[in-house]
N, C-alpha and C positions, 0 to 999 in steps of 0.2 A: 773643205769637206762638203760632199754632196749627200743629200739624204732625201729619200722619197717623200713627197709631201703627204703621203698617207701614214707616215710614221712620225712620232714625236720623241725628241731627246729632251728629257727634263733637266739634266745637268751634264756638263761636259765630262764629268767623272763617271757617269753611268756606263755599265756594260750591258744594259738592256734598253730596248726601245718600246714605245707604247703604240699599239695600233689605233689610229684615229678613225678607222672604219673597219668593218669586217673584211678580212682579206681571205679569199678562197684558196684552197689547196691548188698549187700550180701557178698561182700569181707570181709574177716576177717583180721584185722590189729592188730599189737602189739603196744599198747600205754603204755609205762612204766610198762611192765610186765603183763598187762591185755589184753586179746584177746577181741577185740570189732568187732562185725559185723556191717557193715555200712548199714544204712537204705536207703540211696539214693546214686546215682552215684556222685562222687566228681571229677570234672575235674582237669586236670593238672594246677597247680598254685593256685588252690582254697584253702581256709582255712577250717580246721575242729577243733572242740573243743578238747583241750588237756585234759580237765576235764569237768565235768558238770558245766554249767554257769547259773546263775540266771538272770531273766529279770532285765535290768538296769545295769548289771555288765559291766565294761570296758573290752574291748578286747585289749590285748597287743600283738604287733608284733614288732620285733626288740627291745623289751623292752619298747616300748612307746605305750600309748593308741592311738588306731585308731578309736574308736567309742564305742558303747555299744550295747548289745543284746536287742532286743525288746520283747523277750519271753525266757522262760527257754530252754536251749539247753543241750542235753545229751552228755556225753563223746563220741567223734567220730562224733558228729553231724556236718553237713555242715554249715558253717558260710558264708553267702552271703547277698545280698540285701533283701532277704525275711525275715531275722531275725537279721540283723546287720545294724545299722544306724550310719553314720559318725557324730561326734560331731563338725566337723570343716568345711566340704564342702558339698554342695548338692550331693546327690546320683543320678546318671543318668543311665537310662536303655534304651535299644532299644525296642520300642513298635512294634506292628505288621506292622505299616506303615513305619518303619525304620527311624523314627525321634526320636531324643533324648527327653526324658521326665524327668523333674526334680521332685524328690519326697520330697525334703526338702525346697520347695519354701517359 
């Protein structure tokens, strides 16, 4: 398996990778021998799909499910609050007023 050195695989069972640096939109990364151009900027520490994921599919990090995708995600697609929902805890984001807003109330 070849993996771009800018990406981290935390467990062999994971279907997501972690950005070890900020990756700009249009950057090309090697994901297991396939060169993938990133559609969006992926910030340091954020997740991206190791392979294509179907809506409802569990996302595995450290070999454990952390939630599910809410829509289809292409290989190399950014996984974050816009398309990933926790199955365990409410997801909170900072709105324009800088107050936390729960999305799984």
